[in-house]
GUTI-166957 format. One record per residue (C-alpha): residue number from 1; residue in three letters; x, y, z. Coordinates in steps of 0.5 Angstrom, whole numbers. Layout:
GUTI-166957
+-----+-----+-------+-------+-------+
|   i |  aa |     u |     v |     w |
+-----+-----+-------+-------+-------+
| NUM | ALA |     X |     Y |     Z |
...
+-----+-----+-------+-------+-------+
END
This chain:
GUTI-166957
+-----+-----+-------+-------+-------+
|   i |  aa |     u |     v |     w |
+-----+-----+-------+-------+-------+
|   1 | MET |     0 |     0 |     0 |
|   2 | LYS |     3 |     7 |    -2 |
|   3 | LYS |     2 |    12 |     5 |
|   4 | VAL |     5 |    18 |     5 |
|   5 | THR |     5 |    22 |    -3 |
|   6 | GLY |     8 |    29 |     0 |
|   7 | ILE |     9 |    35 |     5 |
|   8 | GLY |     1 |    37 |     5 |
|   9 | GLY |     4 |    42 |    11 |
|  10 | ILE |     9 |    45 |    16 |
|  11 | PHE |     6 |    48 |    22 |
|  12 | PHE |    11 |    52 |    27 |
|  13 | LYS |    10 |    54 |    34 |
|  14 | CYS |    12 |    62 |    34 |
|  15 | LYS |    11 |    68 |    39 |
|  16 | ASP |     8 |    73 |    34 |
|  17 | THR |     4 |    70 |    29 |
|  18 | LYS |     2 |    77 |    24 |
|  19 | ALA |     9 |    79 |    25 |
|  20 | MET |    11 |    72 |    23 |
|  21 | LYS |     8 |    72 |    16 |
|  22 | ASP |     8 |    80 |    14 |
|  23 | TRP |    16 |    78 |    15 |
|  24 | TYR |    15 |    72 |    11 |
|  25 | GLN |    12 |    75 |     6 |
|  26 | LYS |    16 |    81 |     6 |
|  27 | HIS |    22 |    78 |     6 |
|  28 | LEU |    21 |    72 |     2 |
|  29 | GLY |    16 |    74 |    -2 |
|  30 | LEU |    11 |    69 |     1 |
|  31 | ASP |     3 |    70 |    -1 |
|  32 | THR |     1 |    71 |     6 |
|  33 | ASN |    -6 |    69 |     8 |
|  34 | ASP |   -10 |    69 |    15 |
|  35 | TYR |    -7 |    62 |    15 |
|  36 | GLY |     0 |    62 |    12 |
|  37 | ALA |     1 |    60 |     6 |
|  38 | THR |     0 |    55 |     1 |
|  39 | PHE |     5 |    53 |    -4 |
|  40 | LYS |     2 |    50 |   -11 |
|  41 | TRP |     5 |    44 |   -14 |
|  42 | TYR |     4 |    38 |   -19 |
|  43 | GLU |     4 |    32 |   -17 |
|  44 | ASP |     5 |    28 |   -24 |
|  45 | ALA |     9 |    29 |   -30 |
|  46 | GLU |     4 |    32 |   -35 |
|  47 | GLY |     2 |    38 |   -29 |
|  48 | LYS |    -5 |    36 |   -30 |
|  49 | LYS |    -5 |    33 |   -23 |
|  50 | GLU |    -5 |    40 |   -18 |
|  51 | ALA |    -3 |    39 |   -10 |
|  52 | SER |    -1 |    43 |    -5 |
|  53 | THR |     4 |    44 |     1 |
|  54 | GLN |     1 |    49 |     7 |
|  55 | TRP |     5 |    53 |    11 |
|  56 | SER |     2 |    56 |    17 |
|  57 | PRO |     5 |    59 |    23 |
|  58 | PHE |     1 |    57 |    30 |
|  59 | SER |     1 |    61 |    37 |
|  60 | GLU |     7 |    60 |    42 |
|  61 | THR |     1 |    57 |    46 |
|  62 | THR |    -2 |    53 |    41 |
|  63 | LYS |    -5 |    47 |    45 |
|  64 | TYR |    -6 |    44 |    37 |
|  65 | PHE |     1 |    40 |    37 |
|  66 | GLU |     0 |    36 |    44 |
|  67 | PRO |     1 |    31 |    47 |
|  68 | SER |     7 |    32 |    43 |
|  69 | GLU |    12 |    38 |    47 |
|  70 | LYS |    16 |    40 |    40 |
|  71 | ASP |    14 |    47 |    36 |
|  72 | PHE |    12 |    44 |    30 |
|  73 | MET |     8 |    39 |    27 |
|  74 | ILE |     8 |    36 |    20 |
|  75 | ASN |     2 |    35 |    16 |
|  76 | TYR |     4 |    29 |    11 |
|  77 | ARG |    -1 |    27 |     5 |
|  78 | VAL |    -3 |    20 |     5 |
|  79 | GLU |    -8 |    16 |     0 |
|  80 | ASN |   -13 |    11 |     2 |
|  81 | LEU |   -13 |    14 |    10 |
|  82 | GLU |   -18 |     9 |    13 |
|  83 | ALA |   -14 |     2 |    11 |
|  84 | LEU |    -7 |     7 |    13 |
|  85 | VAL |   -11 |     8 |    19 |
|  86 | GLU |   -13 |     1 |    20 |
|  87 | GLU |    -6 |    -2 |    19 |
|  88 | LEU |    -2 |     3 |    24 |
|  89 | GLN |    -7 |     1 |    28 |
|  90 | LYS |    -5 |    -6 |    27 |
|  91 | GLU |     3 |    -5 |    28 |
|  92 | GLY |     1 |    -1 |    35 |
|  93 | VAL |     2 |     6 |    33 |
|  94 | THR |    -1 |    11 |    37 |
|  95 | ILE |    -8 |    14 |    34 |
|  96 | LEU |    -9 |    21 |    38 |
|  97 | ASP |   -16 |    22 |    35 |
|  98 | LYS |   -22 |    19 |    30 |
|  99 | ILE |   -22 |    20 |    23 |
| 100 | GLU |   -25 |    28 |    21 |
| 101 | ALA |   -27 |    29 |    14 |
| 102 | TYR |   -28 |    35 |    11 |
| 103 | ASP |   -29 |    39 |     3 |
| 104 | TYR |   -22 |    39 |     2 |
| 105 | GLY |   -21 |    33 |     6 |
| 106 | LYS |   -20 |    28 |    11 |
| 107 | PHE |   -15 |    28 |    18 |
| 108 | VAL |   -13 |    24 |    23 |
| 109 | HIS |    -7 |    25 |    28 |
| 110 | ILE |    -2 |    21 |    30 |
| 111 | LEU |     4 |    20 |    35 |
| 112 | ASP |    12 |    18 |    32 |
| 113 | ALA |    17 |    13 |    35 |
| 114 | GLU |    19 |    20 |    39 |
| 115 | GLY |    12 |    22 |    41 |
| 116 | ASN |    13 |    27 |    36 |
| 117 | LYS |     5 |    30 |    34 |
| 118 | ILE |     4 |    29 |    26 |
| 119 | GLN |    -3 |    30 |    22 |
| 120 | LEU |    -4 |    24 |    16 |
| 121 | TRP |    -9 |    28 |    10 |
| 122 | GLU |   -12 |    25 |     5 |
| 123 | PRO |   -14 |    31 |     1 |
| 124 | VAL |   -20 |    31 |    -4 |
| 125 | ASP |   -17 |    31 |   -11 |
+-----+-----+-------+-------+-------+
END
């Protein structure tokens, strides 16, 4: 089974999310908005299947990355999230929540071998 197909997002804590987004916009040219910035790319060689990677600063006091104590969380793009979660459960991986579905995809959170929270995302393509 194909598991990870790409990086869906990079999320990190910072003292001032607005100042951080403004800095990256001014100095590195990121097209930022309330959520950060979205990088568009293509999954296929023909340039027909568009995909994206999200860059998002979070407040340094966010609880969203818990139970991990790290200041970052990576979102991995996956295929067939339900089957992957079943496989991960059989392998003893800690699944933190139930799969949630939105109009832009399905999500679930897991912990890696060192307790880092990871977000898995099956995008709607």
